[in-house]
PyMOL commands that place a pseudoatom at each C-alpha (Angstrom):
pseudoatom trace, name=CA, resn=UNK, resi=1, chain=A, elem=C, hetatm=0, pos=[11.254, -17.652, 6.739]
pseudoatom trace, name=CA, resn=UNK, resi=2, chain=A, elem=C, hetatm=0, pos=[13.929, -17.080, 4.365]
pseudoatom trace, name=CA, resn=UNK, resi=3, chain=A, elem=C, hetatm=0, pos=[11.518, -14.836, 2.117]
pseudoatom trace, name=CA, resn=UNK, resi=4, chain=A, elem=C, hetatm=0, pos=[10.791, -12.975, 5.322]
pseudoatom trace, name=CA, resn=UNK, resi=5, chain=A, elem=C, hetatm=0, pos=[14.280, -12.315, 6.308]
pseudoatom trace, name=CA, resn=UNK, resi=6, chain=A, elem=C, hetatm=0, pos=[15.248, -11.448, 2.758]
pseudoatom trace, name=CA, resn=UNK, resi=7, chain=A, elem=C, hetatm=0, pos=[12.034, -8.944, 2.755]
pseudoatom trace, name=CA, resn=UNK, resi=8, chain=A, elem=C, hetatm=0, pos=[12.776, -7.095, 6.271]
pseudoatom trace, name=CA, resn=UNK, resi=9, chain=A, elem=C, hetatm=0, pos=[16.578, -7.038, 5.011]
pseudoatom trace, name=CA, resn=UNK, resi=10, chain=A, elem=C, hetatm=0, pos=[16.050, -5.441, 1.795]
pseudoatom trace, name=CA, resn=UNK, resi=11, chain=A, elem=C, hetatm=0, pos=[13.479, -2.876, 3.097]
pseudoatom trace, name=CA, resn=UNK, resi=12, chain=A, elem=C, hetatm=0, pos=[16.386, -2.166, 5.811]
pseudoatom trace, name=CA, resn=UNK, resi=13, chain=A, elem=C, hetatm=0, pos=[19.407, -2.086, 3.718]
pseudoatom trace, name=CA, resn=UNK, resi=14, chain=A, elem=C, hetatm=0, pos=[17.163, 0.291, 1.027]
pseudoatom trace, name=CA, resn=UNK, resi=15, chain=A, elem=C, hetatm=0, pos=[16.336, 2.478, 3.906]
pseudoatom trace, name=CA, resn=UNK, resi=16, chain=A, elem=C, hetatm=0, pos=[19.965, 3.459, 4.666]
pseudoatom trace, name=CA, resn=UNK, resi=17, chain=A, elem=C, hetatm=0, pos=[21.342, 3.265, 1.400]
pseudoatom trace, name=CA, resn=UNK, resi=18, chain=A, elem=C, hetatm=0, pos=[18.677, 5.688, 0.380]
pseudoatom trace, name=CA, resn=UNK, resi=19, chain=A, elem=C, hetatm=0, pos=[20.699, 8.622, 2.036]
pseudoatom trace, name=CA, resn=UNK, resi=20, chain=A, elem=C, hetatm=0, pos=[23.219, 8.486, -0.534]
pseudoatom trace, name=CA, resn=UNK, resi=21, chain=A, elem=C, hetatm=0, pos=[22.038, 10.816, -3.794]
pseudoatom trace, name=CA, resn=UNK, resi=22, chain=A, elem=C, hetatm=0, pos=[24.158, 10.444, -7.036]
pseudoatom trace, name=CA, resn=UNK, resi=23, chain=A, elem=C, hetatm=0, pos=[24.359, 11.490, -10.200]
pseudoatom trace, name=CA, resn=UNK, resi=24, chain=A, elem=C, hetatm=0, pos=[22.450, 9.301, -12.717]
pseudoatom trace, name=CA, resn=UNK, resi=25, chain=A, elem=C, hetatm=0, pos=[25.032, 8.964, -15.678]
pseudoatom trace, name=CA, resn=UNK, resi=26, chain=A, elem=C, hetatm=0, pos=[25.845, 12.769, -15.873]
pseudoatom trace, name=CA, resn=UNK, resi=27, chain=A, elem=C, hetatm=0, pos=[22.494, 13.690, -16.575]
pseudoatom trace, name=CA, resn=UNK, resi=28, chain=A, elem=C, hetatm=0, pos=[21.945, 16.044, -13.663]
pseudoatom trace, name=CA, resn=UNK, resi=29, chain=A, elem=C, hetatm=0, pos=[19.331, 13.758, -12.071]
pseudoatom trace, name=CA, resn=UNK, resi=30, chain=A, elem=C, hetatm=0, pos=[19.813, 12.521, -8.886]
pseudoatom trace, name=CA, resn=UNK, resi=31, chain=A, elem=C, hetatm=0, pos=[19.119, 8.385, -7.884]
pseudoatom trace, name=CA, resn=UNK, resi=32, chain=A, elem=C, hetatm=0, pos=[19.038, 7.447, -4.721]
pseudoatom trace, name=CA, resn=UNK, resi=33, chain=A, elem=C, hetatm=0, pos=[21.153, 4.591, -3.465]
pseudoatom trace, name=CA, resn=UNK, resi=34, chain=A, elem=C, hetatm=0, pos=[18.381, 2.429, -1.986]
pseudoatom trace, name=CA, resn=UNK, resi=35, chain=A, elem=C, hetatm=0, pos=[16.756, 1.715, -6.043]
pseudoatom trace, name=CA, resn=UNK, resi=36, chain=A, elem=C, hetatm=0, pos=[19.961, -0.501, -6.442]
pseudoatom trace, name=CA, resn=UNK, resi=37, chain=A, elem=C, hetatm=0, pos=[18.194, -3.051, -4.011]
pseudoatom trace, name=CA, resn=UNK, resi=38, chain=A, elem=C, hetatm=0, pos=[14.735, -2.655, -3.948]
pseudoatom trace, name=CA, resn=UNK, resi=39, chain=A, elem=C, hetatm=0, pos=[13.790, -3.767, -7.273]
pseudoatom trace, name=CA, resn=UNK, resi=40, chain=A, elem=C, hetatm=0, pos=[14.230, -7.322, -5.446]
pseudoatom trace, name=CA, resn=UNK, resi=41, chain=A, elem=C, hetatm=0, pos=[11.775, -6.618, -3.081]
pseudoatom trace, name=CA, resn=UNK, resi=42, chain=A, elem=C, hetatm=0, pos=[9.097, -6.707, -5.399]
pseudoatom trace, name=CA, resn=UNK, resi=43, chain=A, elem=C, hetatm=0, pos=[10.442, -9.780, -6.996]
pseudoatom trace, name=CA, resn=UNK, resi=44, chain=A, elem=C, hetatm=0, pos=[10.202, -11.244, -3.572]
pseudoatom trace, name=CA, resn=UNK, resi=45, chain=A, elem=C, hetatm=0, pos=[6.273, -9.638, -3.246]
pseudoatom trace, name=CA, resn=UNK, resi=46, chain=A, elem=C, hetatm=0, pos=[5.701, -11.865, -6.627]
pseudoatom trace, name=CA, resn=UNK, resi=47, chain=A, elem=C, hetatm=0, pos=[6.963, -15.026, -5.376]
pseudoatom trace, name=CA, resn=UNK, resi=48, chain=A, elem=C, hetatm=0, pos=[5.165, -14.702, -2.314]
pseudoatom trace, name=CA, resn=UNK, resi=49, chain=A, elem=C, hetatm=0, pos=[1.871, -14.066, -3.787]
pseudoatom trace, name=CA, resn=UNK, resi=50, chain=A, elem=C, hetatm=0, pos=[2.270, -16.670, -6.781]
pseudoatom trace, name=CA, resn=UNK, resi=51, chain=A, elem=C, hetatm=0, pos=[2.982, -19.535, -3.677]
pseudoatom trace, name=CA, resn=UNK, resi=52, chain=A, elem=C, hetatm=0, pos=[1.167, -18.037, -0.730]
pseudoatom trace, name=CA, resn=UNK, resi=53, chain=A, elem=C, hetatm=0, pos=[-1.138, -15.761, -1.974]
pseudoatom trace, name=CA, resn=UNK, resi=54, chain=A, elem=C, hetatm=0, pos=[-2.629, -12.261, -1.334]
pseudoatom trace, name=CA, resn=UNK, resi=55, chain=A, elem=C, hetatm=0, pos=[-3.263, -12.679, 2.693]
pseudoatom trace, name=CA, resn=UNK, resi=56, chain=A, elem=C, hetatm=0, pos=[-0.032, -13.731, 3.173]
pseudoatom trace, name=CA, resn=UNK, resi=57, chain=A, elem=C, hetatm=0, pos=[1.719, -11.346, 1.236]
pseudoatom trace, name=CA, resn=UNK, resi=58, chain=A, elem=C, hetatm=0, pos=[0.086, -8.995, 3.269]
pseudoatom trace, name=CA, resn=UNK, resi=59, chain=A, elem=C, hetatm=0, pos=[1.139, -9.907, 6.234]
pseudoatom trace, name=CA, resn=UNK, resi=60, chain=A, elem=C, hetatm=0, pos=[4.451, -10.201, 5.712]
pseudoatom trace, name=CA, resn=UNK, resi=61, chain=A, elem=C, hetatm=0, pos=[4.624, -6.487, 4.470]
pseudoatom trace, name=CA, resn=UNK, resi=62, chain=A, elem=C, hetatm=0, pos=[3.292, -5.443, 7.907]
pseudoatom trace, name=CA, resn=UNK, resi=63, chain=A, elem=C, hetatm=0, pos=[5.749, -8.181, 9.455]
pseudoatom trace, name=CA, resn=UNK, resi=64, chain=A, elem=C, hetatm=0, pos=[8.562, -6.161, 7.460]
pseudoatom trace, name=CA, resn=UNK, resi=65, chain=A, elem=C, hetatm=0, pos=[7.101, -2.819, 8.116]
pseudoatom trace, name=CA, resn=UNK, resi=66, chain=A, elem=C, hetatm=0, pos=[7.306, -2.910, 11.967]
pseudoatom trace, name=CA, resn=UNK, resi=67, chain=A, elem=C, hetatm=0, pos=[10.803, -4.785, 12.072]
pseudoatom trace, name=CA, resn=UNK, resi=68, chain=A, elem=C, hetatm=0, pos=[12.100, -1.579, 9.910]
pseudoatom trace, name=CA, resn=UNK, resi=69, chain=A, elem=C, hetatm=0, pos=[10.503, 0.814, 12.462]
pseudoatom trace, name=CA, resn=UNK, resi=70, chain=A, elem=C, hetatm=0, pos=[12.173, -1.363, 15.141]
pseudoatom trace, name=CA, resn=UNK, resi=71, chain=A, elem=C, hetatm=0, pos=[15.574, -0.497, 13.522]
pseudoatom trace, name=CA, resn=UNK, resi=72, chain=A, elem=C, hetatm=0, pos=[14.855, 3.073, 13.006]
pseudoatom trace, name=CA, resn=UNK, resi=73, chain=A, elem=C, hetatm=0, pos=[13.777, 2.919, 16.498]
pseudoatom trace, name=CA, resn=UNK, resi=74, chain=A, elem=C, hetatm=0, pos=[17.361, 1.557, 17.730]
pseudoatom trace, name=CA, resn=UNK, resi=75, chain=A, elem=C, hetatm=0, pos=[19.104, 4.013, 15.204]
pseudoatom trace, name=CA, resn=UNK, resi=76, chain=A, elem=C, hetatm=0, pos=[17.361, 6.701, 17.134]
pseudoatom trace, name=CA, resn=UNK, resi=77, chain=A, elem=C, hetatm=0, pos=[18.193, 6.062, 20.664]
pseudoatom trace, name=CA, resn=UNK, resi=78, chain=A, elem=C, hetatm=0, pos=[21.753, 5.141, 19.637]
pseudoatom trace, name=CA, resn=UNK, resi=79, chain=A, elem=C, hetatm=0, pos=[21.920, 8.605, 17.797]
pseudoatom trace, name=CA, resn=UNK, resi=80, chain=A, elem=C, hetatm=0, pos=[20.664, 10.644, 21.131]
pseudoatom trace, name=CA, resn=UNK, resi=81, chain=A, elem=C, hetatm=0, pos=[22.982, 8.795, 23.213]
pseudoatom trace, name=CA, resn=UNK, resi=82, chain=A, elem=C, hetatm=0, pos=[25.763, 11.307, 24.852]
pseudoatom trace, name=CA, resn=UNK, resi=83, chain=A, elem=C, hetatm=0, pos=[29.065, 10.254, 22.257]
pseudoatom trace, name=CA, resn=UNK, resi=84, chain=A, elem=C, hetatm=0, pos=[31.921, 8.642, 24.237]
pseudoatom trace, name=CA, resn=UNK, resi=85, chain=A, elem=C, hetatm=0, pos=[35.281, 10.362, 24.805]
pseudoatom trace, name=CA, resn=UNK, resi=86, chain=A, elem=C, hetatm=0, pos=[37.526, 10.173, 21.735]
pseudoatom trace, name=CA, resn=UNK, resi=87, chain=A, elem=C, hetatm=0, pos=[34.095, 9.743, 19.520]
pseudoatom trace, name=CA, resn=UNK, resi=88, chain=A, elem=C, hetatm=0, pos=[34.228, 12.607, 17.018]
pseudoatom trace, name=CA, resn=UNK, resi=89, chain=A, elem=C, hetatm=0, pos=[31.619, 10.964, 14.739]
pseudoatom trace, name=CA, resn=UNK, resi=90, chain=A, elem=C, hetatm=0, pos=[28.401, 12.453, 16.269]
pseudoatom trace, name=CA, resn=UNK, resi=91, chain=A, elem=C, hetatm=0, pos=[28.007, 14.672, 13.496]
pseudoatom trace, name=CA, resn=UNK, resi=92, chain=A, elem=C, hetatm=0, pos=[28.896, 12.441, 10.583]
pseudoatom trace, name=CA, resn=UNK, resi=93, chain=A, elem=C, hetatm=0, pos=[26.289, 9.870, 12.415]
pseudoatom trace, name=CA, resn=UNK, resi=94, chain=A, elem=C, hetatm=0, pos=[23.783, 12.523, 12.329]
pseudoatom trace, name=CA, resn=UNK, resi=95, chain=A, elem=C, hetatm=0, pos=[23.882, 13.954, 8.855]
pseudoatom trace, name=CA, resn=UNK, resi=96, chain=A, elem=C, hetatm=0, pos=[23.704, 10.250, 7.494]
pseudoatom trace, name=CA, resn=UNK, resi=97, chain=A, elem=C, hetatm=0, pos=[21.007, 8.478, 10.223]
pseudoatom trace, name=CA, resn=UNK, resi=98, chain=A, elem=C, hetatm=0, pos=[19.860, 11.544, 11.409]
pseudoatom trace, name=CA, resn=UNK, resi=99, chain=A, elem=C, hetatm=0, pos=[18.076, 11.938, 7.777]
pseudoatom trace, name=CA, resn=UNK, resi=100, chain=A, elem=C, hetatm=0, pos=[17.074, 8.473, 8.262]
pseudoatom trace, name=CA, resn=UNK, resi=101, chain=A, elem=C, hetatm=0, pos=[13.536, 9.572, 10.231]
pseudoatom trace, name=CA, resn=UNK, resi=102, chain=A, elem=C, hetatm=0, pos=[12.090, 11.035, 6.940]
pseudoatom trace, name=CA, resn=UNK, resi=103, chain=A, elem=C, hetatm=0, pos=[13.477, 8.867, 4.607]
pseudoatom trace, name=CA, resn=UNK, resi=104, chain=A, elem=C, hetatm=0, pos=[11.692, 5.788, 6.609]
pseudoatom trace, name=CA, resn=UNK, resi=105, chain=A, elem=C, hetatm=0, pos=[8.469, 7.608, 6.986]
pseudoatom trace, name=CA, resn=UNK, resi=106, chain=A, elem=C, hetatm=0, pos=[8.442, 7.833, 2.864]
pseudoatom trace, name=CA, resn=UNK, resi=107, chain=A, elem=C, hetatm=0, pos=[9.759, 4.279, 2.470]
pseudoatom trace, name=CA, resn=UNK, resi=108, chain=A, elem=C, hetatm=0, pos=[7.734, 2.451, 5.088]
pseudoatom trace, name=CA, resn=UNK, resi=109, chain=A, elem=C, hetatm=0, pos=[4.651, 4.367, 3.651]
pseudoatom trace, name=CA, resn=UNK, resi=110, chain=A, elem=C, hetatm=0, pos=[5.657, 3.598, 0.154]
pseudoatom trace, name=CA, resn=UNK, resi=111, chain=A, elem=C, hetatm=0, pos=[6.358, 0.232, 0.639]
pseudoatom trace, name=CA, resn=UNK, resi=112, chain=A, elem=C, hetatm=0, pos=[3.386, -0.845, 2.348]
pseudoatom trace, name=CA, resn=UNK, resi=113, chain=A, elem=C, hetatm=0, pos=[1.264, 0.488, -0.058]
pseudoatom trace, name=CA, resn=UNK, resi=114, chain=A, elem=C, hetatm=0, pos=[3.111, -0.203, -2.947]
pseudoatom trace, name=CA, resn=UNK, resi=115, chain=A, elem=C, hetatm=0, pos=[3.390, -4.005, -1.975]
pseudoatom trace, name=CA, resn=UNK, resi=116, chain=A, elem=C, hetatm=0, pos=[-0.353, -4.173, -1.147]
pseudoatom trace, name=CA, resn=UNK, resi=117, chain=A, elem=C, hetatm=0, pos=[-0.877, -3.297, -4.320]
pseudoatom trace, name=CA, resn=UNK, resi=118, chain=A, elem=C, hetatm=0, pos=[1.610, -5.039, -6.362]
pseudoatom trace, name=CA, resn=UNK, resi=119, chain=A, elem=C, hetatm=0, pos=[0.409, -8.291, -4.514]
pseudoatom trace, name=CA, resn=UNK, resi=120, chain=A, elem=C, hetatm=0, pos=[-3.352, -6.980, -5.068]
pseudoatom trace, name=CA, resn=UNK, resi=121, chain=A, elem=C, hetatm=0, pos=[-2.865, -6.510, -8.914]
pseudoatom trace, name=CA, resn=UNK, resi=122, chain=A, elem=C, hetatm=0, pos=[-0.782, -9.352, -8.729]
pseudoatom trace, name=CA, resn=UNK, resi=123, chain=A, elem=C, hetatm=0, pos=[-3.199, -12.070, -7.806]
pseudoatom trace, name=CA, resn=UNK, resi=124, chain=A, elem=C, hetatm=0, pos=[-6.120, -10.450, -9.647]
pseudoatom trace, name=CA, resn=UNK, resi=125, chain=A, elem=C, hetatm=0, pos=[-3.992, -10.858, -12.974]
pseudoatom trace, name=CA, resn=UNK, resi=126, chain=A, elem=C, hetatm=0, pos=[-3.443, -14.429, -11.783]
pseudoatom trace, name=CA, resn=UNK, resi=127, chain=A, elem=C, hetatm=0, pos=[-7.467, -15.058, -10.922]
pseudoatom trace, name=CA, resn=UNK, resi=128, chain=A, elem=C, hetatm=0, pos=[-8.078, -13.383, -14.745]
pseudoatom trace, name=CA, resn=UNK, resi=129, chain=A, elem=C, hetatm=0, pos=[-5.693, -15.117, -16.674]
pseudoatom trace, name=CA, resn=UNK, resi=130, chain=A, elem=C, hetatm=0, pos=[-6.338, -18.937, -14.637]
pseudoatom trace, name=CA, resn=UNK, resi=131, chain=A, elem=C, hetatm=0, pos=[-2.998, -19.283, -13.282]
pseudoatom trace, name=CA, resn=UNK, resi=132, chain=A, elem=C, hetatm=0, pos=[-1.371, -18.720, -16.832]
pseudoatom trace, name=CA, resn=UNK, resi=133, chain=A, elem=C, hetatm=0, pos=[1.232, -16.151, -17.936]
pseudoatom trace, name=CA, resn=UNK, resi=134, chain=A, elem=C, hetatm=0, pos=[3.292, -15.708, -15.300]
pseudoatom trace, name=CA, resn=UNK, resi=135, chain=A, elem=C, hetatm=0, pos=[5.263, -12.690, -16.838]
pseudoatom trace, name=CA, resn=UNK, resi=136, chain=A, elem=C, hetatm=0, pos=[1.999, -10.956, -17.250]
pseudoatom trace, name=CA, resn=UNK, resi=137, chain=A, elem=C, hetatm=0, pos=[0.704, -10.603, -13.811]
pseudoatom trace, name=CA, resn=UNK, resi=138, chain=A, elem=C, hetatm=0, pos=[4.853, -10.227, -12.434]
pseudoatom trace, name=CA, resn=UNK, resi=139, chain=A, elem=C, hetatm=0, pos=[5.257, -7.175, -15.063]
pseudoatom trace, name=CA, resn=UNK, resi=140, chain=A, elem=C, hetatm=0, pos=[1.305, -5.494, -15.011]
pseudoatom trace, name=CA, resn=UNK, resi=141, chain=A, elem=C, hetatm=0, pos=[1.376, -5.703, -11.046]
pseudoatom trace, name=CA, resn=UNK, resi=142, chain=A, elem=C, hetatm=0, pos=[4.701, -4.056, -10.688]
pseudoatom trace, name=CA, resn=UNK, resi=143, chain=A, elem=C, hetatm=0, pos=[3.584, -1.142, -13.253]
pseudoatom trace, name=CA, resn=UNK, resi=144, chain=A, elem=C, hetatm=0, pos=[1.052, 0.106, -10.885]
pseudoatom trace, name=CA, resn=UNK, resi=145, chain=A, elem=C, hetatm=0, pos=[3.192, -1.186, -7.638]
pseudoatom trace, name=CA, resn=UNK, resi=146, chain=A, elem=C, hetatm=0, pos=[6.248, 0.381, -8.740]
pseudoatom trace, name=CA, resn=UNK, resi=147, chain=A, elem=C, hetatm=0, pos=[4.335, 3.802, -9.780]
pseudoatom trace, name=CA, resn=UNK, resi=148, chain=A, elem=C, hetatm=0, pos=[2.395, 4.091, -6.448]
pseudoatom trace, name=CA, resn=UNK, resi=149, chain=A, elem=C, hetatm=0, pos=[5.916, 3.413, -4.587]
pseudoatom trace, name=CA, resn=UNK, resi=150, chain=A, elem=C, hetatm=0, pos=[7.998, 6.174, -6.435]
pseudoatom trace, name=CA, resn=UNK, resi=151, chain=A, elem=C, hetatm=0, pos=[5.291, 8.804, -6.068]
pseudoatom trace, name=CA, resn=UNK, resi=152, chain=A, elem=C, hetatm=0, pos=[4.779, 8.113, -2.217]
pseudoatom trace, name=CA, resn=UNK, resi=153, chain=A, elem=C, hetatm=0, pos=[8.994, 7.867, -1.335]
pseudoatom trace, name=CA, resn=UNK, resi=154, chain=A, elem=C, hetatm=0, pos=[10.455, 10.538, -3.226]
pseudoatom trace, name=CA, resn=UNK, resi=155, chain=A, elem=C, hetatm=0, pos=[7.755, 13.077, -2.701]
pseudoatom trace, name=CA, resn=UNK, resi=156, chain=A, elem=C, hetatm=0, pos=[7.466, 12.215, 1.207]
pseudoatom trace, name=CA, resn=UNK, resi=157, chain=A, elem=C, hetatm=0, pos=[11.296, 11.464, 1.566]
pseudoatom trace, name=CA, resn=UNK, resi=158, chain=A, elem=C, hetatm=0, pos=[12.752, 14.662, -0.580]
pseudoatom trace, name=CA, resn=UNK, resi=159, chain=A, elem=C, hetatm=0, pos=[9.860, 16.820, -1.308]
pseudoatom trace, name=CA, resn=UNK, resi=160, chain=A, elem=C, hetatm=0, pos=[11.173, 20.497, -0.172]
pseudoatom trace, name=CA, resn=UNK, resi=161, chain=A, elem=C, hetatm=0, pos=[14.814, 19.182, -0.093]
pseudoatom trace, name=CA, resn=UNK, resi=162, chain=A, elem=C, hetatm=0, pos=[15.622, 19.225, -3.979]
pseudoatom trace, name=CA, resn=UNK, resi=163, chain=A, elem=C, hetatm=0, pos=[14.258, 21.179, -6.837]
pseudoatom trace, name=CA, resn=UNK, resi=164, chain=A, elem=C, hetatm=0, pos=[10.919, 20.296, -8.421]
pseudoatom trace, name=CA, resn=UNK, resi=165, chain=A, elem=C, hetatm=0, pos=[12.765, 19.341, -11.654]
pseudoatom trace, name=CA, resn=UNK, resi=166, chain=A, elem=C, hetatm=0, pos=[15.120, 16.931, -9.572]
pseudoatom trace, name=CA, resn=UNK, resi=167, chain=A, elem=C, hetatm=0, pos=[12.273, 15.833, -7.753]
pseudoatom trace, name=CA, resn=UNK, resi=168, chain=A, elem=C, hetatm=0, pos=[10.185, 14.584, -11.119]
pseudoatom trace, name=CA, resn=UNK, resi=169, chain=A, elem=C, hetatm=0, pos=[13.412, 12.972, -12.605]
pseudoatom trace, name=CA, resn=UNK, resi=170, chain=A, elem=C, hetatm=0, pos=[13.687, 10.960, -9.271]
pseudoatom trace, name=CA, resn=UNK, resi=171, chain=A, elem=C, hetatm=0, pos=[10.213, 9.891, -9.512]
pseudoatom trace, name=CA, resn=UNK, resi=172, chain=A, elem=C, hetatm=0, pos=[10.908, 8.823, -13.063]
pseudoatom trace, name=CA, resn=UNK, resi=173, chain=A, elem=C, hetatm=0, pos=[14.169, 7.454, -12.415]
pseudoatom trace, name=CA, resn=UNK, resi=174, chain=A, elem=C, hetatm=0, pos=[12.993, 5.500, -9.680]
pseudoatom trace, name=CA, resn=UNK, resi=175, chain=A, elem=C, hetatm=0, pos=[10.115, 4.304, -11.244]
pseudoatom trace, name=CA, resn=UNK, resi=176, chain=A, elem=C, hetatm=0, pos=[11.817, 3.315, -14.354]
pseudoatom trace, name=CA, resn=UNK, resi=177, chain=A, elem=C, hetatm=0, pos=[14.871, 1.942, -12.905]
pseudoatom trace, name=CA, resn=UNK, resi=178, chain=A, elem=C, hetatm=0, pos=[12.680, -0.542, -10.441]
pseudoatom trace, name=CA, resn=UNK, resi=179, chain=A, elem=C, hetatm=0, pos=[10.916, -1.418, -13.445]
pseudoatom trace, name=CA, resn=UNK, resi=180, chain=A, elem=C, hetatm=0, pos=[13.807, -2.304, -15.806]
pseudoatom trace, name=CA, resn=UNK, resi=181, chain=A, elem=C, hetatm=0, pos=[15.198, -4.237, -12.759]
pseudoatom trace, name=CA, resn=UNK, resi=182, chain=A, elem=C, hetatm=0, pos=[12.385, -6.429, -12.247]
pseudoatom trace, name=CA, resn=UNK, resi=183, chain=A, elem=C, hetatm=0, pos=[11.850, -7.124, -15.877]
pseudoatom trace, name=CA, resn=UNK, resi=184, chain=A, elem=C, hetatm=0, pos=[15.594, -7.852, -16.157]
pseudoatom trace, name=CA, resn=UNK, resi=185, chain=A, elem=C, hetatm=0, pos=[15.328, -10.315, -13.168]
pseudoatom trace, name=CA, resn=UNK, resi=186, chain=A, elem=C, hetatm=0, pos=[12.054, -12.173, -14.410]
pseudoatom trace, name=CA, resn=UNK, resi=187, chain=A, elem=C, hetatm=0, pos=[13.985, -14.848, -15.331]
pseudoatom trace, name=CA, resn=UNK, resi=188, chain=A, elem=C, hetatm=0, pos=[15.139, -15.205, -11.697]
pseudoatom trace, name=CA, resn=UNK, resi=189, chain=A, elem=C, hetatm=0, pos=[11.429, -14.796, -11.037]
pseudoatom trace, name=CA, resn=UNK, resi=190, chain=A, elem=C, hetatm=0, pos=[10.557, -17.954, -12.357]
pseudoatom trace, name=CA, resn=UNK, resi=191, chain=A, elem=C, hetatm=0, pos=[13.287, -19.884, -11.249]
pseudoatom trace, name=CA, resn=UNK, resi=192, chain=A, elem=C, hetatm=0, pos=[12.686, -18.983, -7.700]
pseudoatom trace, name=CA, resn=UNK, resi=193, chain=A, elem=C, hetatm=0, pos=[8.840, -19.694, -8.290]
pseudoatom trace, name=CA, resn=UNK, resi=194, chain=A, elem=C, hetatm=0, pos=[9.687, -23.323, -9.971]
pseudoatom trace, name=CA, resn=UNK, resi=195, chain=A, elem=C, hetatm=0, pos=[11.487, -23.805, -6.983]
pseudoatom trace, name=CA, resn=UNK, resi=196, chain=A, elem=C, hetatm=0, pos=[9.169, -22.897, -4.638]
pseudoatom trace, name=CA, resn=UNK, resi=197, chain=A, elem=C, hetatm=0, pos=[6.387, -24.572, -5.951]
pseudoatom trace, name=CA, resn=UNK, resi=198, chain=A, elem=C, hetatm=0, pos=[8.723, -27.718, -5.735]
pseudoatom trace, name=CA, resn=UNK, resi=199, chain=A, elem=C, hetatm=0, pos=[9.773, -27.995, -2.324]
pseudoatom trace, name=CA, resn=UNK, resi=200, chain=A, elem=C, hetatm=0, pos=[6.630, -26.521, -0.716]
pseudoatom trace, name=CA, resn=UNK, resi=201, chain=A, elem=C, hetatm=0, pos=[3.893, -28.053, -2.985]
pseudoatom trace, name=CA, resn=UNK, resi=202, chain=A, elem=C, hetatm=0, pos=[2.172, -24.676, -2.674]
pseudoatom trace, name=CA, resn=UNK, resi=203, chain=A, elem=C, hetatm=0, pos=[0.211, -22.513, -5.122]
pseudoatom trace, name=CA, resn=UNK, resi=204, chain=A, elem=C, hetatm=0, pos=[-2.427, -19.997, -4.009]
pseudoatom trace, name=CA, resn=UNK, resi=205, chain=A, elem=C, hetatm=0, pos=[-5.754, -19.126, -6.073]
pseudoatom trace, name=CA, resn=UNK, resi=206, chain=A, elem=C, hetatm=0, pos=[-5.862, -15.494, -4.708]
for i in range(1, 206): cmd.bond("trace and resi %d" % i, "trace and resi %d" % (i + 1))
show_as sticks, trace
zoom trace
């Protein structure tokens, strides 16, 4: 229940945060705010796949997809409702939330394909290494899954909105940032996996 709740929260918050683009340390390349939290999604994917296996990980991806779609639907309904008397923030709401459908389309496609790819590669590496070298399957799956995610999300969400240079720059930054974030969080992944194995007694083979 906790990992499902975390997966849903990470995706919804990342989508909202992604509506803000900011300069990446004065380089002139833009970075979307969702990248601040999103690496956690892949840490969760690794933990879930390690403990419960690929089939469960895939089901959680679909549940997260559905909950995010529900959030988008509610935000859109609220947007089209007529503003109340004295509330003058409709333009501001539309400027942020109004851009979300495209962001969410990119995010949902990238999340679904990227997470399933990540979980599948993770499970395959686990079989190949006979359950050894958690670091290898955690990082190896992320190398593939993060790239798929970054390319799909940035292309769908920002294609035609920002320049080609910024587009490729954003893909590169999103990919490297997520990968670095997961690398830094690798000790956390180890500890969470150890804790989950202890309290559940489970460990999937694939």
